[in-house]
DRENMARNU-721376 format. One record per residue (C-alpha): residue in one letter; residue number from 1; chain; x, y, z. Coordinates in Angstrom, 1 decimal, padded with zeros to 4 digits. Each point is the difference from the previous one (the first is absolute). Layout:
BEGIN
<"A",NUM,"A",<X,Y,Z>>;
...
This chain:
BEGIN
<"M",1,"A",<066.8,010.4,-163.3>>;
<"M",2,"A",<-000.4,003.5,-001.4>>;
<"G",3,"A",<-001.9,-001.4,-002.9>>;
<"K",4,"A",<-002.6,-001.5,002.3>>;
<"L",5,"A",<-000.3,003.2,001.8>>;
<"R",6,"A",<-000.6,001.9,-003.2>>;
<"T",7,"A",<-002.7,-002.6,-001.1>>;
<"Y",8,"A",<-001.7,000.4,003.4>>;
<"V",9,"A",<-000.1,003.7,-000.3>>;
<"N",10,"A",<-001.3,000.1,-003.5>>;
<"K",11,"A",<-002.8,-002.3,000.9>>;
<"Y",12,"A",<-001.3,001.6,003.1>>;
<"F",13,"A",<001.0,003.7,-000.3>>;
<"S",14,"A",<-000.1,002.7,-002.6>>;
<"N",15,"A",<001.9,-000.5,-003.2>>;
<"G",16,"A",<001.3,003.5,000.1>>;
<"P",17,"A",<003.7,000.1,-000.3>>;
<"K",18,"A",<000.5,002.4,002.9>>;
<"T",19,"A",<-002.2,-002.2,002.3>>;
<"S",20,"A",<001.9,-003.1,-001.0>>;
<"A",21,"A",<003.4,001.6,000.6>>;
<"V",22,"A",<-001.0,001.2,003.5>>;
<"I",23,"A",<-001.3,-003.3,001.0>>;
<"I",24,"A",<003.0,-001.9,-001.3>>;
<"A",25,"A",<002.3,002.4,001.9>>;
<"V",26,"A",<-001.9,-000.6,003.2>>;
<"L",27,"A",<000.2,-003.7,-000.5>>;
<"V",28,"A",<003.7,000.2,-000.7>>;
<"I",29,"A",<000.5,001.9,003.3>>;
<"I",30,"A",<-002.0,-002.6,001.9>>;
<"L",31,"A",<001.9,-002.9,-001.6>>;
<"T",32,"A",<003.3,001.7,000.8>>;
<"A",33,"A",<-001.1,000.5,003.6>>;
<"V",34,"A",<-001.0,-003.7,000.2>>;
<"I",35,"A",<003.3,-001.1,-001.4>>;
<"F",36,"A",<001.9,002.3,002.3>>;
<"N",37,"A",<-001.8,-001.4,003.0>>;
<"M",38,"A",<000.8,-003.6,-001.1>>;
<"R",39,"A",<003.7,000.8,-000.1>>;
<"K",40,"A",<001.8,-000.8,003.3>>;
<"T",41,"A",<003.4,000.7,001.3>>;
<"I",42,"A",<001.4,-002.6,002.3>>;
<"T",43,"A",<003.3,-000.8,001.7>>;
<"I",44,"A",<001.5,-003.5,-000.1>>;
<"S",45,"A",<002.7,-000.5,002.7>>;
<"V",46,"A",<002.4,-002.9,-000.5>>;
<"D",47,"A",<002.2,-000.7,003.0>>;
<"G",48,"A",<-000.3,003.7,000.9>>;
<"T",49,"A",<000.6,001.4,-003.5>>;
<"D",50,"A",<-003.0,002.0,-001.2>>;
<"K",51,"A",<-001.2,000.3,-003.6>>;
<"K",52,"A",<-002.9,002.1,-001.1>>;
<"I",53,"A",<-002.3,-001.4,-002.7>>;
<"T",54,"A",<-003.0,001.6,-001.8>>;
<"T",55,"A",<-002.6,-002.6,-001.0>>;
<"F",56,"A",<-003.6,-000.4,-001.1>>;
<"S",57,"A",<-000.1,-003.5,001.4>>;
<"S",58,"A",<-002.0,-000.9,003.1>>;
<"N",59,"A",<002.0,-003.3,000.6>>;
<"Y",60,"A",<003.4,000.0,001.7>>;
<"G",61,"A",<001.0,-003.3,-001.7>>;
<"K",62,"A",<-000.6,001.6,-003.5>>;
<"I",63,"A",<001.9,003.1,001.0>>;
<"L",64,"A",<003.0,-002.1,001.0>>;
<"N",65,"A",<-000.2,-002.0,-003.1>>;
<"D",66,"A",<-000.3,003.1,-002.2>>;
<"N",67,"A",<003.1,001.4,001.6>>;
<"K",68,"A",<001.9,-003.2,-000.1>>;
<"I",69,"A",<000.3,-000.3,003.8>>;
<"K",70,"A",<000.1,-003.7,000.9>>;
<"V",71,"A",<-001.1,-001.3,003.4>>;
<"G",72,"A",<001.5,-003.3,001.2>>;
<"P",73,"A",<-002.0,-002.7,001.8>>;
<"K",74,"A",<001.5,000.9,003.4>>;
<"D",75,"A",<000.1,003.8,-000.5>>;
<"K",76,"A",<-002.3,001.9,002.4>>;
<"V",77,"A",<-002.4,002.4,-001.7>>;
<"T",78,"A",<-002.1,002.5,002.0>>;
<"P",79,"A",<-002.9,000.5,-000.7>>;
<"S",80,"A",<-000.8,-003.1,-002.0>>;
<"L",81,"A",<000.1,000.0,-003.8>>;
<"N",82,"A",<-003.8,-000.2,-000.1>>;
<"S",83,"A",<-000.5,003.1,002.0>>;
<"K",84,"A",<-001.8,003.0,-001.5>>;
<"V",85,"A",<002.4,002.7,-001.4>>;
<"Y",86,"A",<-000.5,003.5,001.3>>;
<"N",87,"A",<001.6,003.2,-001.2>>;
<"N",88,"A",<003.2,000.8,002.1>>;
<"G",89,"A",<-000.1,-003.6,001.3>>;
<"K",90,"A",<003.2,-001.9,000.9>>;
<"L",91,"A",<000.9,-003.6,-000.6>>;
<"Y",92,"A",<002.8,-001.5,002.1>>;
<"I",93,"A",<002.1,-002.9,-001.3>>;
<"K",94,"A",<002.5,-001.8,002.2>>;
<"R",95,"A",<002.3,-002.3,-001.9>>;
<"A",96,"A",<000.6,-003.4,001.5>>;
<"V",97,"A",<003.7,-000.8,000.9>>;
<"K",98,"A",<001.7,-003.4,-000.3>>;
<"L",99,"A",<000.8,-001.7,003.3>>;
<"E",100,"A",<001.6,-003.3,001.2>>;
<"V",101,"A",<-001.8,-001.6,002.9>>;
<"A",102,"A",<001.5,-002.9,001.9>>;
<"V",103,"A",<-002.6,-001.9,002.1>>;
<"D",104,"A",<-000.8,-003.5,001.0>>;
<"G",105,"A",<003.1,-001.5,-001.6>>;
<"R",106,"A",<-000.4,001.6,-003.4>>;
<"K",107,"A",<000.8,003.2,-001.9>>;
<"V",108,"A",<-002.6,001.7,-002.1>>;
<"H",109,"A",<000.2,003.1,-002.2>>;
<"I",110,"A",<-003.1,002.2,000.1>>;
<"Y",111,"A",<-001.1,003.5,-001.1>>;
<"S",112,"A",<-001.7,002.2,002.5>>;
<"A",113,"A",<-001.2,003.6,000.2>>;
<"E",114,"A",<-000.7,-000.1,003.7>>;
<"D",115,"A",<001.4,002.7,002.3>>;
<"D",116,"A",<002.2,-002.1,002.2>>;
<"V",117,"A",<001.1,-003.6,000.8>>;
<"F",118,"A",<-002.8,-000.8,002.4>>;
<"H",119,"A",<-002.7,001.1,-002.5>>;
<"M",120,"A",<001.7,-001.9,-002.8>>;
<"L",121,"A",<000.0,-003.3,002.1>>;
<"E",122,"A",<-003.6,000.5,000.8>>;
<"A",123,"A",<-001.0,000.6,-003.6>>;
<"E",124,"A",<001.9,-003.1,-001.0>>;
<"K",125,"A",<-001.8,-002.0,002.7>>;
<"I",126,"A",<003.2,-000.8,001.8>>;
<"K",127,"A",<-001.2,-000.3,003.5>>;
<"L",128,"A",<002.2,000.9,003.0>>;
<"R",129,"A",<-000.2,-001.6,003.4>>;
<"S",130,"A",<000.7,001.8,003.2>>;
<"L",131,"A",<003.6,-001.2,000.3>>;
<"D",132,"A",<001.0,000.2,-003.7>>;
<"R",133,"A",<002.8,002.4,-000.9>>;
<"V",134,"A",<000.0,002.1,-003.2>>;
<"S",135,"A",<003.2,001.4,-001.4>>;
<"P",136,"A",<000.3,002.9,-000.9>>;
<"S",137,"A",<-002.4,001.8,002.3>>;
<"G",138,"A",<-003.7,-000.4,-000.9>>;
<"D",139,"A",<-000.5,003.8,-000.3>>;
<"L",140,"A",<002.8,000.4,-002.6>>;
<"P",141,"A",<-001.3,001.5,-003.3>>;
<"L",142,"A",<000.2,-002.3,-003.0>>;
<"K",143,"A",<002.6,000.6,-002.7>>;
<"N",144,"A",<001.1,-001.8,-003.1>>;
<"G",145,"A",<002.3,-003.0,000.8>>;
<"L",146,"A",<-000.8,-000.1,003.7>>;
<"K",147,"A",<000.6,-003.4,001.6>>;
<"V",148,"A",<-002.4,-001.0,002.8>>;
<"S",149,"A",<000.5,-002.9,002.3>>;
<"V",150,"A",<-002.7,-001.6,002.3>>;
<"T",151,"A",<001.4,-002.1,002.8>>;
<"R",152,"A",<-002.5,-002.4,001.6>>;
<"I",153,"A",<000.6,-000.2,003.7>>;
<"D",154,"A",<-001.5,-002.7,002.3>>;
<"S",155,"A",<000.3,-000.3,003.8>>;
<"K",156,"A",<-000.4,-003.3,001.8>>;
<"E",157,"A",<000.2,-000.8,003.7>>;
<"V",158,"A",<001.5,-003.4,001.0>>;
<"R",159,"A",<-000.4,-001.5,003.4>>;
<"T",160,"A",<002.7,-002.4,001.3>>;
<"N",161,"A",<000.4,-001.7,003.4>>;
<"K",162,"A",<003.5,-000.3,001.5>>;
<"S",163,"A",<001.3,-001.7,003.0>>;
<"I",164,"A",<001.4,002.1,002.9>>;
<"K",165,"A",<002.9,-001.9,001.6>>;
<"Y",166,"A",<-000.1,-000.3,003.7>>;
<"E",167,"A",<002.8,001.2,002.2>>;
<"T",168,"A",<001.9,-002.1,002.5>>;
<"V",169,"A",<000.6,001.6,003.4>>;
<"V",170,"A",<002.6,-001.5,002.3>>;
<"K",171,"A",<-000.4,000.6,003.8>>;
<"D",172,"A",<002.4,-000.9,002.7>>;
<"D",173,"A",<-001.3,-002.5,002.5>>;
<"A",174,"A",<001.8,-000.5,003.3>>;
<"D",175,"A",<-001.9,-003.2,000.6>>;
<"I",176,"A",<001.5,-001.8,-003.0>>;
<"Q",177,"A",<003.5,-001.4,-000.1>>;
<"L",178,"A",<002.5,002.2,-001.8>>;
<"G",179,"A",<000.3,-001.1,-003.7>>;
<"S",180,"A",<-003.5,-001.5,-000.1>>;
<"K",181,"A",<-003.0,001.6,-001.5>>;
<"K",182,"A",<-003.8,-000.6,000.0>>;
<"V",183,"A",<-002.7,001.1,-002.4>>;
<"I",184,"A",<-002.6,001.8,002.1>>;
<"Q",185,"A",<-002.2,001.0,-002.9>>;
<"E",186,"A",<-000.1,-001.2,-003.5>>;
<"G",187,"A",<000.1,002.7,-002.7>>;
<"R",188,"A",<-002.7,000.4,-002.7>>;
<"N",189,"A",<000.3,001.9,-003.2>>;
<"G",190,"A",<-002.5,002.8,-000.6>>;
<"E",191,"A",<-001.7,001.0,-003.3>>;
<"K",192,"A",<-000.1,003.3,-001.9>>;
<"E",193,"A",<-002.1,001.0,-002.9>>;
<"T",194,"A",<001.7,002.4,-002.5>>;
<"V",195,"A",<-002.0,002.0,-002.5>>;
<"T",196,"A",<002.1,001.0,-003.0>>;
<"R",197,"A",<-001.1,002.4,-002.8>>;
<"I",198,"A",<001.3,-000.9,-003.4>>;
<"I",199,"A",<000.0,002.5,-002.9>>;
<"Y",200,"A",<-000.1,-001.2,-003.6>>;
<"E",201,"A",<000.6,002.2,-003.1>>;
<"N",202,"A",<-001.2,-001.5,-003.2>>;
<"G",203,"A",<-000.2,-003.4,001.6>>;
<"K",204,"A",<003.5,000.1,001.5>>;
<"E",205,"A",<000.8,000.3,003.7>>;
<"T",206,"A",<001.9,003.3,000.7>>;
<"A",207,"A",<-000.3,000.4,003.7>>;
<"R",208,"A",<-001.2,-001.6,003.2>>;
<"K",209,"A",<-000.3,001.4,003.5>>;
<"V",210,"A",<-001.1,-001.5,003.4>>;
<"I",211,"A",<-003.0,002.1,001.1>>;
<"R",212,"A",<-001.1,-001.9,003.1>>;
<"E",213,"A",<001.2,-002.7,002.4>>;
<"V",214,"A",<-002.3,-001.6,002.5>>;
<"V",215,"A",<001.2,-002.4,002.7>>;
<"K",216,"A",<-002.7,-002.7,000.1>>;
<"K",217,"A",<001.8,-002.1,002.6>>;
<"Q",218,"A",<002.7,001.1,002.4>>;
<"P",219,"A",<003.0,-002.2,000.4>>;
<"V",220,"A",<000.7,-001.7,003.3>>;
<"Q",221,"A",<003.5,000.2,001.4>>;
<"K",222,"A",<002.0,-003.1,000.8>>;
<"V",223,"A",<001.2,000.3,003.5>>;
<"V",224,"A",<003.1,-002.0,001.0>>;
<"A",225,"A",<001.3,-000.1,003.6>>;
<"M",226,"A",<003.8,-000.2,000.1>>;
<"G",227,"A",<001.5,-001.5,003.1>>;
<"T",228,"A",<002.3,002.2,002.2>>;
<"L",229,"A",<000.3,-002.3,003.0>>;
<"S",230,"A",<003.6,-000.8,000.5>>;
<"A",231,"A",<001.1,-003.6,000.7>>;
<"D",232,"A",<001.0,001.0,003.6>>;
<"A",233,"A",<-003.2,001.9,000.8>>;
<"V",234,"A",<-001.7,-000.9,003.2>>;
<"S",235,"A",<-003.8,-000.1,000.7>>;
<"Y",236,"A",<-001.1,002.0,003.0>>;
<"T",237,"A",<-003.4,000.2,001.7>>;
<"P",238,"A",<-000.4,003.4,001.8>>;
<"S",239,"A",<-001.9,000.3,003.2>>;
<"R",240,"A",<-002.8,001.9,-001.8>>;
<"G",241,"A",<-000.7,-003.0,-002.2>>;
<"G",242,"A",<000.8,-000.9,-003.6>>;
<"N",243,"A",<003.4,-000.9,-001.2>>;
<"F",244,"A",<002.7,001.2,-002.4>>;
<"S",245,"A",<003.4,-001.0,-001.3>>;
<"Y",246,"A",<003.1,002.0,000.7>>;
<"A",247,"A",<003.6,-000.2,-001.1>>;
<"K",248,"A",<001.6,001.4,003.1>>;
<"S",249,"A",<-000.8,001.7,003.3>>;
<"L",250,"A",<001.8,002.5,002.2>>;
<"Q",251,"A",<-000.4,001.1,003.6>>;
<"M",252,"A",<-000.1,003.8,-000.1>>;
<"R",253,"A",<-000.4,002.9,002.3>>;
<"S",254,"A",<-003.3,001.7,-000.7>>;
<"T",255,"A",<-001.3,003.5,000.9>>;
<"A",256,"A",<-003.3,001.7,-001.0>>;
<"Y",257,"A",<-000.9,003.3,-001.8>>;
<"T",258,"A",<-003.0,001.9,-001.3>>;
<"A",259,"A",<-000.5,002.7,-002.6>>;
<"D",260,"A",<-000.1,002.7,002.7>>;
<"Y",261,"A",<002.5,002.8,000.3>>;
<"E",262,"A",<001.7,-001.7,003.0>>;
<"S",263,"A",<001.0,-002.9,-002.3>>;
<"T",264,"A",<000.5,001.6,-003.4>>;
<"G",265,"A",<000.5,003.7,000.6>>;
<"K",266,"A",<-003.0,000.7,-002.3>>;
<"G",267,"A",<-003.6,001.0,000.7>>;
<"P",268,"A",<-003.2,-000.1,-002.1>>;
<"G",269,"A",<000.3,002.2,-003.0>>;
<"D",270,"A",<003.8,-000.3,-000.2>>;
<"P",271,"A",<001.4,-001.6,-003.2>>;
<"G",272,"A",<000.6,-003.7,000.4>>;
<"F",273,"A",<-002.1,-000.3,003.2>>;
<"G",274,"A",<-000.9,-003.6,000.5>>;
<"I",275,"A",<001.8,-001.2,-003.1>>;
<"T",276,"A",<002.7,-002.7,000.2>>;
<"A",277,"A",<003.4,000.0,-001.7>>;
<"T",278,"A",<-001.4,-002.1,-002.9>>;
<"G",279,"A",<-002.9,002.5,-000.6>>;
<"T",280,"A",<-002.8,-002.1,001.7>>;
<"V",281,"A",<-002.3,001.2,002.7>>;
<"A",282,"A",<001.2,-001.3,003.4>>;
<"R",283,"A",<-002.6,-002.3,001.4>>;
<"R",284,"A",<-000.9,-002.5,002.7>>;
<"S",285,"A",<-002.2,-002.7,-001.5>>;
<"N",286,"A",<000.1,-003.6,-001.0>>;
<"V",287,"A",<003.3,000.8,-001.7>>;
<"S",288,"A",<001.6,002.9,001.8>>;
<"S",289,"A",<002.9,002.3,-000.8>>;
<"V",290,"A",<003.4,-000.3,001.8>>;
<"A",291,"A",<003.2,001.9,-000.2>>;
<"V",292,"A",<003.3,-001.9,-000.5>>;
<"D",293,"A",<003.6,000.4,-000.9>>;
<"P",294,"A",<000.0,-000.9,-003.7>>;
<"R",295,"A",<003.5,-001.5,000.3>>;
<"V",296,"A",<-001.5,-002.6,002.3>>;
<"I",297,"A",<-003.5,-000.3,-001.3>>;
<"P",298,"A",<-000.6,001.1,-003.6>>;
<"L",299,"A",<-002.9,002.4,-000.5>>;
<"G",300,"A",<-003.1,-001.9,-001.3>>;
<"T",301,"A",<000.8,-003.2,002.0>>;
<"R",302,"A",<-003.0,-001.8,001.3>>;
<"L",303,"A",<000.3,-000.7,003.7>>;
<"Y",304,"A",<-001.8,-001.7,002.9>>;
<"I",305,"A",<000.8,001.4,003.4>>;
<"D",306,"A",<-000.9,-001.8,003.2>>;
<"G",307,"A",<-002.6,001.9,002.0>>;
<"Y",308,"A",<-000.5,002.6,-002.8>>;
<"G",309,"A",<-001.1,-002.0,-003.1>>;
<"Y",310,"A",<000.7,000.3,-003.7>>;
<"A",311,"A",<001.9,003.0,-001.3>>;
<"I",312,"A",<001.9,001.4,-002.9>>;
<"A",313,"A",<003.4,001.8,000.3>>;
<"E",314,"A",<-001.1,003.3,-001.5>>;
<"D",315,"A",<001.6,002.7,002.2>>;
<"T",316,"A",<003.4,001.1,001.4>>;
<"G",317,"A",<001.1,002.0,003.0>>;
<"G",318,"A",<003.1,001.9,001.1>>;
<"A",319,"A",<000.3,-002.1,003.2>>;
<"I",320,"A",<-000.9,-003.3,-001.7>>;
<"K",321,"A",<003.4,-001.5,-000.6>>;
<"G",322,"A",<001.2,-003.6,-000.1>>;
<"N",323,"A",<-002.1,-002.7,001.7>>;
<"R",324,"A",<-002.9,002.3,000.9>>;
<"L",325,"A",<-003.4,000.8,-001.4>>;
<"D",326,"A",<-002.7,002.6,000.8>>;
<"L",327,"A",<-003.7,-001.2,000.0>>;
<"F",328,"A",<-002.7,002.4,-001.1>>;
<"F",329,"A",<-003.1,000.6,002.3>>;
<"N",330,"A",<-003.0,002.3,-000.6>>;
<"S",331,"A",<000.2,001.7,003.4>>;
<"S",332,"A",<002.6,001.0,002.5>>;
<"S",333,"A",<-001.7,-002.0,002.7>>;
<"E",334,"A",<000.5,-003.2,-002.1>>;
<"A",335,"A",<003.6,000.9,-000.7>>;
<"N",336,"A",<000.7,000.6,003.7>>;
<"N",337,"A",<-001.6,-003.3,001.0>>;
<"W",338,"A",<002.3,-001.8,-002.4>>;
<"G",339,"A",<003.1,001.6,001.4>>;
<"V",340,"A",<003.2,-001.8,-000.9>>;
<"K",341,"A",<000.0,-003.8,-000.6>>;
<"M",342,"A",<002.2,-002.7,-001.4>>;
<"V",343,"A",<-002.1,-001.8,-002.6>>;
<"N",344,"A",<000.4,-002.8,-002.5>>;
<"V",345,"A",<-000.2,001.3,-003.6>>;
<"Y",346,"A",<-000.8,-002.4,-002.8>>;
<"F",347,"A",<000.9,000.7,-003.6>>;
<"I",348,"A",<-003.0,-001.3,-002.0>>;
<"E",349,"A",<000.8,-001.7,-003.3>>;
């Protein structure tokens, strides 16, 4: 190169030795400056370890080759090997690590230089669905020898219809002979729809849970009337009409009472005012309340009393002993009108 410069100088400039020397010196200085400017110092970082290199090359690939730095097919290089080289530039190389990935019934060994598990799966085009599970965690950084498992999870809802068994209700019936029974209403089964969620992991069922039950048809009770009429029961037709069967009757001394203070010693607002011994509200209605001696007439017994009507033995009284009963009236005038009477009392079956 210096010979060419000398020839150029001799041809176009003075042949004087001093002039030639000066020109050559200038050209040497210029050439040195050009060469100096072509020289670059760069940093190559391999997995965080930096190495400074001085080079005249403008191609990262050649720089790596000249310095015997190999790049694997899965290594990540930033910027690319074809990028322009600048002085004080930096090239990053992230080495790929070896991984084992279990997915879709197979195990594969791959190399990856991605930052974490999720990015590795994305780069390898292993698609994840919303329910799929990744182990270890998707944000775990990659390291050599790491084992990654992808569990495919599916959810399915199954609908089934089940029968709802009807219940059988037995009711006493005083009009039916004791020991006999009669079906009043036939029972019918209902229907229930059950929705069950089933979870599958890699195609195998792992869990199921009932998430909803809907009754589509209500069951209908079977109603059976059970006879309570004893063999010696007698049919009686009261003066007010209708008829009933009774097992026995007594002639008893009857008196009358009300809920007033004169009869009970309690007034409105007092605890237990107007309440019978069995906890019901004393009443005069189609079926009235009467006070009895429980040793003679058990509480809860259904009665028919001549001149008074149907009643239930619901109350007791200090003066009601033996063959006596006290009939409830709504007012003192009604009670006074009743007075004291001997009445026939029928025990309804």
